[in-house]
N, C-alpha and C positions, 0 to 999 in steps of 0.2 A: 503494499499499500504506499502511495506517496502521501506526504503530510498534507493536512488540511488546516484551514484557519477558519474559526467560527467567532462571530461577535454578537453578543447579546446586549443591544443598546438599552434595554430596560434595567439590566442589572450592571451595566458598564464592565462587562467581563469579556476579555479576549482569550480564546483557547486555541492553541496550537496543538493539533492531534498528530502525533508522530507514527502511531501504529494502532491496529484494532485489538491488541492484546488486552486481556482483562486487567482492570486496575486492582491492586491488592493493598496499596498504601500510598500516602501522599506526604511529601516532605515539604514543609513551609520553608521558604527562603527569605522570609520577612513578613510584613503584613499584607502585601499584595501580590506576592508571586509564590506559586505552588507547583511542585513537580510530582506528577502521577507516576507510580512505579509499578511494574508488572511483577509476576511471581519469580521471574528470573533476574530480578533487579536491574531491568532495563527501563529507561524512560518511556512512558506511553504518551505523556502530554504535558504541556505547560500552561497553566492558568495564570493570567495577569489580570488583577482587578484594578481597573482605572479609577484611581482615587482622585485624580485632577479632574474637576468638572469644567475646566475651561474648555469651551468648544473648539478653539483653535487647536489646542494640544490634542484633544481626542481625535480630531480629524487627521492630524499629522500621524498619530500612532496607527489609526485605521489604514491610512494610505500606504504605511510600510508593509502591512500584511494583506490587505484586501484589494490590492491593485490588479 
């Protein structure tokens, strides 16, 4: 599977899905970044919670992943 990027504007969450493997744990890397891990300790996806509500910054982040 190729990676996919999903954006939920209601919750301001950007998710980069790396694989379809089952998520067995999540590692927080701070207040707004989380790495989902599979049973073989490989990354499944990265969740980034957009805490900056500035519309210009949100558009810039979206354009990086959703272009």
